[in-house]
Structures are given as C-alpha cells and as structure tokens.
C-alpha positions as CSV (number, residue, x, y, z in Angstrom):
1,M,20.6,-36.8,31.5
2,K,18.3,-33.7,33.8
3,K,21.2,-31.3,33.3
4,F,21.4,-32.2,29.5
5,L,17.9,-31.8,29.1
6,I,18.1,-28.4,31.0
7,L,20.9,-27.0,28.9
8,F,18.9,-28.0,25.9
9,L,15.9,-25.9,26.9
10,L,18.0,-22.7,27.7
11,F,20.0,-22.9,24.5
12,T,17.1,-23.5,22.3
13,V,14.4,-21.4,23.9
14,G,17.2,-18.4,24.0
15,S,18.1,-18.5,20.1
16,Y,14.8,-18.0,19.3
17,A,13.9,-15.1,21.8
18,Q,13.4,-11.8,20.3
19,T,15.8,-9.0,19.9
20,I,15.4,-6.0,22.0
21,I,16.3,-2.5,20.5
22,S,15.6,1.0,22.1
23,G,16.0,3.8,19.9
24,N,14.9,6.4,17.5
25,L,12.6,4.7,15.0
26,E,12.8,7.3,12.5
27,N,17.0,7.0,12.2
28,Y,16.6,3.1,12.3
29,V,14.0,3.2,9.4
30,N,16.0,5.6,7.3
31,N,19.0,3.2,7.9
32,Y,17.2,0.5,6.7
33,L,16.1,2.5,3.5
34,S,19.8,3.6,2.6
35,N,20.6,0.1,2.4
36,I,18.1,-1.4,0.2
37,P,19.2,-3.0,-2.8
38,N,18.7,0.1,-5.4
39,S,20.0,-1.2,-8.7
40,S,17.6,-2.0,-11.5
41,S,17.8,-5.5,-12.8
42,S,20.8,-6.7,-10.6
43,D,18.5,-9.3,-9.1
44,E,19.0,-9.3,-5.2
45,Y,15.3,-9.9,-5.1
46,Q,14.4,-13.1,-5.1
47,P,10.7,-14.0,-4.7
48,P,9.6,-16.2,-1.5
49,A,8.8,-20.0,-2.2
50,D,5.6,-21.1,-1.5
51,S,6.9,-23.0,1.6
52,N,8.2,-19.8,2.7
53,L,4.9,-17.7,2.3
54,N,3.3,-20.5,4.0
55,E,5.6,-19.7,7.0
56,W,5.1,-16.1,6.5
57,A,1.3,-16.2,6.7
58,N,2.1,-17.9,9.9
59,T,4.6,-15.3,11.2
60,I,1.8,-12.5,10.6
61,E,-0.7,-14.1,12.4
62,N,1.2,-15.0,15.1
63,I,2.9,-11.6,15.5
64,I,-1.3,-10.2,15.6
65,L,-2.2,-12.2,18.0
66,K,0.9,-11.1,20.3
67,N,2.7,-14.4,20.1
68,Y,6.1,-13.2,19.5
69,N,8.3,-15.9,20.4
70,S,6.4,-18.2,18.1
71,A,6.7,-15.6,15.5
72,D,10.3,-15.3,16.2
73,L,10.5,-18.8,15.8
74,K,8.6,-19.4,12.1
75,A,10.7,-16.0,11.0
76,S,13.7,-17.6,11.5
77,S,13.0,-20.5,9.2
78,F,13.2,-17.9,6.2
79,D,16.0,-15.8,7.7
80,Y,14.0,-13.1,9.2
81,Q,13.8,-12.3,13.1
82,I,11.4,-10.0,15.4
83,V,12.3,-7.2,17.1
84,R,11.1,-5.3,19.8
85,F,12.0,-1.7,19.2
86,T,10.9,0.9,22.2
87,D,11.1,4.2,20.7
88,T,12.4,6.9,22.6
89,S,12.1,9.6,20.5
90,D,8.7,9.9,21.7
91,T,7.1,10.9,25.1
92,E,4.9,8.0,24.9
93,N,8.1,5.5,24.7
94,T,6.0,3.2,21.9
95,E,7.2,-0.5,21.4
96,Y,7.0,-1.5,18.1
97,I,6.7,-5.1,16.8
98,I,9.7,-5.3,13.7
99,L,9.7,-8.0,11.3
100,E,12.9,-7.5,9.3
101,K,15.6,-9.7,7.5
102,K,18.7,-11.0,10.0
103,A,21.9,-9.4,8.6
104,A,23.4,-11.9,6.8
105,S,20.1,-12.6,5.0
106,T,19.8,-12.2,1.1
107,N,16.1,-12.4,1.4
108,F,15.3,-8.7,0.7
109,W,11.2,-9.1,1.3
110,G,10.9,-6.0,3.0
111,I,10.4,-4.6,6.6
112,F,6.9,-4.8,8.4
113,I,6.5,-2.9,11.8
114,F,3.3,-3.4,13.7
115,N,2.1,-0.8,16.8
116,P,0.2,-3.1,19.0
117,V,-1.5,-0.5,20.6
118,A,-2.3,1.7,17.6
119,I,-5.1,4.2,17.9
120,R,-6.3,3.2,14.4
121,Q,-6.2,-0.4,14.3
122,K,-7.6,-0.9,11.2
123,L,-5.4,1.4,9.7
124,I,-2.0,0.1,7.3
125,I,0.4,2.2,5.4
126,Q,2.5,0.5,2.6
127,A,5.1,1.6,0.7
128,P,6.0,-0.5,-2.3
129,H,8.3,2.1,-4.0
130,P,10.3,3.6,-1.2
131,L,13.1,4.4,-3.4
132,H,11.4,4.9,-6.9
133,D,8.8,7.3,-5.4
134,S,11.4,9.7,-4.1
135,N,10.6,9.9,-0.3
136,T,7.6,7.6,-0.1
137,G,9.6,5.6,2.3
138,K,10.3,8.1,4.8
139,E,6.5,9.7,4.2
140,S,5.0,6.6,5.0
141,L,6.7,6.4,8.5
142,I,6.0,10.0,9.3
143,I,2.4,8.9,8.1
144,F,2.1,6.0,10.2
145,K,3.8,7.3,13.4
146,T,1.5,10.5,13.3
147,S,-1.7,8.6,12.3
148,G,-1.1,5.8,15.3
149,A,-1.9,3.3,12.5
150,R,-1.6,-0.7,13.1
151,A,1.2,-1.2,10.9
152,L,3.5,0.0,8.0
153,F,5.4,-2.3,5.1
154,I,8.2,-0.9,3.1
155,S,9.6,-3.2,0.5
156,G,13.3,-4.8,-0.1
157,T,14.6,-3.7,-3.3
158,H,13.8,-0.9,-5.9
159,R,10.6,-2.2,-7.8
160,C,12.9,-2.7,-10.9
161,N,15.6,-4.9,-8.9
162,S,14.3,-8.3,-10.5
163,S,15.1,-8.8,-14.7
164,V,12.3,-11.4,-14.4
165,F,8.7,-10.1,-15.6
166,T,5.5,-10.8,-13.2
167,T,2.8,-12.8,-14.9
168,C,0.0,-10.7,-13.2
169,S,-1.6,-8.1,-15.9
170,G,-0.4,-4.4,-16.4
171,T,2.4,-2.7,-18.1
172,T,4.5,0.1,-17.2
173,T,7.7,2.3,-18.4
174,V,9.1,2.6,-15.3
175,C,11.8,0.4,-15.7
176,S,12.7,0.6,-19.5
177,S,11.7,3.0,-22.2
178,T,9.7,0.8,-23.8
179,S,6.5,-0.5,-22.1
180,Q,6.9,-4.0,-20.3
181,S,5.3,-6.2,-17.9
182,Y,6.1,-5.3,-14.1
183,R,9.0,-7.1,-12.7
184,I,8.6,-9.7,-10.1
185,S,10.3,-7.4,-7.0
186,D,7.5,-5.0,-7.5
187,Q,5.4,-5.3,-4.8
188,A,2.2,-3.6,-6.4
189,H,2.0,-5.9,-8.8
190,V,2.8,-9.4,-7.6
191,V,0.7,-12.0,-5.7
192,N,3.6,-14.2,-4.4
193,G,5.1,-11.6,-2.5
194,T,5.2,-10.8,1.4
195,F,2.9,-7.3,0.7
196,Q,0.2,-9.4,-0.6
197,K,0.7,-11.9,1.6
198,T,0.2,-10.3,4.3
199,T,-2.3,-8.0,3.2
200,E,-4.3,-11.3,2.9
201,V,-3.6,-12.6,6.2
202,L,-4.8,-9.5,7.7
203,L,-7.7,-9.0,6.0
204,P,-9.6,-11.7,7.9
205,L,-8.1,-10.5,11.5
206,I,-8.9,-7.0,10.9
207,E,-12.1,-6.2,10.0
208,N,-12.9,-3.5,7.8
209,L,-8.9,-2.9,7.1
210,I,-7.9,0.2,5.5
211,V,-5.0,0.1,3.7
212,I,-2.8,3.7,2.6
213,Q,-0.2,3.6,-0.2
214,P,1.8,6.8,-1.1
215,H,3.5,6.9,-4.4
216,G,4.7,9.4,-6.4
217,F,4.9,10.6,-10.2
218,A,6.4,12.9,-12.4
219,K,4.0,15.9,-12.7
220,Q,3.6,17.4,-16.2
221,S,1.8,20.8,-16.7
222,S,-1.5,19.5,-16.9
223,D,-1.5,17.2,-14.0
224,P,-3.0,17.7,-10.4
225,D,-0.8,17.4,-7.4
226,L,-2.5,14.3,-6.4
227,I,-3.9,11.4,-8.2
228,M,-6.0,9.7,-6.2
229,S,-8.1,6.3,-6.6
230,N,-9.6,3.3,-4.7
231,G,-8.6,1.2,-7.5
232,T,-11.2,1.3,-9.6
233,Q,-13.4,4.2,-11.3
234,L,-16.3,2.4,-9.3
235,T,-17.7,4.8,-6.1
236,P,-17.8,3.2,-2.7
237,S,-21.3,2.4,-1.1
238,G,-20.1,3.1,2.3
239,I,-18.0,5.9,3.5
240,D,-16.1,7.9,0.8
241,Y,-12.3,7.8,2.2
242,L,-10.8,9.7,-0.8
243,S,-13.4,12.6,-0.5
244,L,-13.0,12.8,3.1
245,L,-8.9,12.7,2.6
246,K,-9.0,15.5,0.1
247,T,-10.8,17.8,2.1
248,N,-8.5,17.3,5.3
249,L,-5.5,17.8,2.8
250,L,-7.2,21.2,1.4
251,N,-7.5,22.3,4.6
252,L,-4.1,21.8,5.4
253,D,-2.5,22.9,2.4
254,N,-6.0,24.6,-0.3
255,S,-2.9,25.3,-3.3
256,L,-3.6,21.5,-3.9
257,T,-5.0,20.0,-6.8
258,F,-6.8,16.7,-7.4
259,K,-8.1,14.0,-9.3
260,I,-10.2,11.3,-8.0
261,A,-10.5,8.4,-10.1
262,H,-14.1,7.3,-9.2
263,I,-15.3,11.2,-9.4
264,D,-13.3,12.7,-12.0
265,L,-14.1,9.8,-15.0
266,A,-12.6,10.8,-17.8
267,W,-8.9,10.9,-15.7
268,T,-7.6,6.9,-16.8
269,R,-3.8,7.8,-16.1
270,L,-2.4,6.3,-12.6
271,I,-5.5,5.3,-11.3
272,A,-3.9,1.7,-9.8
273,T,-6.8,-0.6,-11.6
274,T,-3.8,-3.3,-11.9
275,N,-2.4,-2.8,-8.2
276,T,-2.5,-6.6,-7.0
277,Q,-3.3,-5.1,-3.2
278,G,-6.1,-2.9,-4.3
279,R,-7.8,-5.8,-6.7
280,L,-7.6,-8.2,-3.4
281,I,-9.1,-5.7,-0.9
282,N,-11.8,-4.8,-3.6
283,G,-12.8,-8.4,-3.6
284,S,-11.1,-9.7,-6.8
285,I,-11.5,-13.3,-7.4
286,N,-7.8,-13.1,-9.3
287,P,-5.8,-10.1,-7.8
288,C,-3.2,-11.3,-10.4
289,N,-5.1,-10.4,-13.3
290,L,-9.0,-9.3,-12.6
291,N,-10.0,-5.8,-11.6
292,S,-12.3,-6.4,-9.1
293,P,-16.3,-5.8,-10.2
294,S,-16.7,-3.5,-6.9
295,T,-15.1,-1.5,-4.6
296,S,-15.2,-1.5,-0.7
297,G,-13.3,2.0,-0.8
298,R,-10.5,0.9,1.8
299,F,-8.1,1.1,-0.3
300,L,-6.4,4.8,-1.0
301,H,-3.9,4.8,-3.7
302,L,-2.0,8.2,-3.6
303,E,0.1,9.6,-6.4
304,Q,1.9,12.6,-5.6
305,A,4.0,15.3,-7.5
306,F,7.3,16.2,-5.6
307,A,6.3,19.7,-4.7
308,K,4.4,20.3,-1.9
309,L,3.8,16.3,-0.6
310,R,7.1,14.3,-0.9
311,D,9.4,17.3,-0.9
312,S,9.8,17.8,2.9
313,K,8.3,16.5,6.2
314,T,5.5,19.1,6.6
C-alpha cells in the first residue's frame, strides 16, 4: 500500500510539473505567430465556456501569486500549460512564465507571457490583432521586452476567424465589405474572451494597471501617422500618458504626425470607444455595451500607420 501511494504521488505531481525551456524568446513568439489560424470565417476559434473562464481566472491569479504548480494544474483543465522559459538572448537570462495551449489543443485562446521581475510592474502589453494589423504581434513583443513590462497578451487567431458575431456594441468593415458587428474571435470587442478575463483579474491585483494596445490601420492621405486614444474623448484627471508618449515618440522621430482623441475632439475615427478592455479599465459598468462616463487615462490605444512604425524593428 505504501509503495502504491508513493508511486501515485510521484506520477500525479510529475504530470502537473511545468515545462522548462530555454532559448530565444523572440524566435519562440515568432513561431507562435506563424501558426495562428489565419483564415476568415473558418471557425477554428471557439469561445471558452463560463467554467473555462472561471478556471482561467484562477490560473492567472496563481501566476501573479507565483504559485506556478497550481497554475499549471488549473491550466490543464482547459488544455493549456505553464512554460517556464529562460530567454538566453539577453544577458540577464530572464525567466518568463508563459501560459499557452498544449500542442494538441484546439483552444486558440492566445498566449500570455509574464515577467515576474519586470521593471514596470504595472504595465501590460496587449496584441489583439497580431495578424490583421501587420507586425503588431512582433512589435508588441519588442515593446514588452524593451519596456520591462509585466505581461504580454497575444490573441490566438485572426480577428475575423469566427463567423459568429458578438453581442457587444460597435461595427466594422474589417471582415466584410459592408459594416457588421464584430466577430467573437476579436478579443478587443468581446467580454467572454481570455483578454477581457485576464484584464479583469489583473485590475484588482495590480494597482493602477496600465494597458498599451498597439493596432494598425491603412493610412489615407489626410491621416496622421498615429491615432491615439484612451478609449474616450475625455481628458484624464491624472497623468496624461498619451501626451507623454507623443513627446517621447517625437524625440525619436520628429516627422511623426498625431491625433489624440481627447485633445483633437473633431477627430472621431479609430478612437476605440467600443474596445471592451478600454471600457473595463475606464470603469464602464457594462463593457460589452456601454461607454464609460469617465476615463482613467491608463488605457493606451495606438492606431499606427505601417510606414515608420510597423515596417521594421527600429
């Protein structure tokens, strides 16, 4: 009986041990990006059930609390796993905690990378459209690493992958020649996805959480290089991070042109008022359907032209 119990414990503990990998994080993420389902309306994306989202929330909380064995156990219930990844491409050999789907899993809910020793513990980078908004997945990884951010989210499919429409407000022509509701595979416009759930979990755990979402748009002749928004046209009462970011970007390239939604009030295109993460961070009581009556200033939505911003690493 004792031998049986010892063997049982060994096998059960081993089955939930995290995967340990070392290598180049950029190569690892680029490989992930190259395997994201890219087809429109092919329905590889299936949303998580409520029970999955509850387990997802528990997993994220355990990651933040550094309970990685517990996180791995929870993640296994929805065919995900914890990977402890040492990035040997930097001199610090930084260890990242990665929440990703298992190889055989068909739950294309994204990859979530955490830096437990981040310099900027309050900063989260989110890439909801890594394929449609060309290079924003790769760009987000560079921002994540160079800024010393706490976490990076990259969605698991093309934003138009599902043929099912979300019930959340807002329309787009991205997936069709005519204006339609957003698809449930578009993580920036749903409340029952892993981007929203993870943001919900992190908000009370990380005081004054700041989220940067890099996006991309097809620049027309009258457009600026960047359209920046906090998800509203309201001026934040505290630090105006978007204005600070504009100043810093101009220091790097003084040819860049800008529109900032809460400053250039006549500008109303691509300002993220229906973005569900933005609504959540700004305090909406119903992020699916209601704009927030105020702004925290801690959601930074960046619409970027391709040239000078997304076309190269520099």
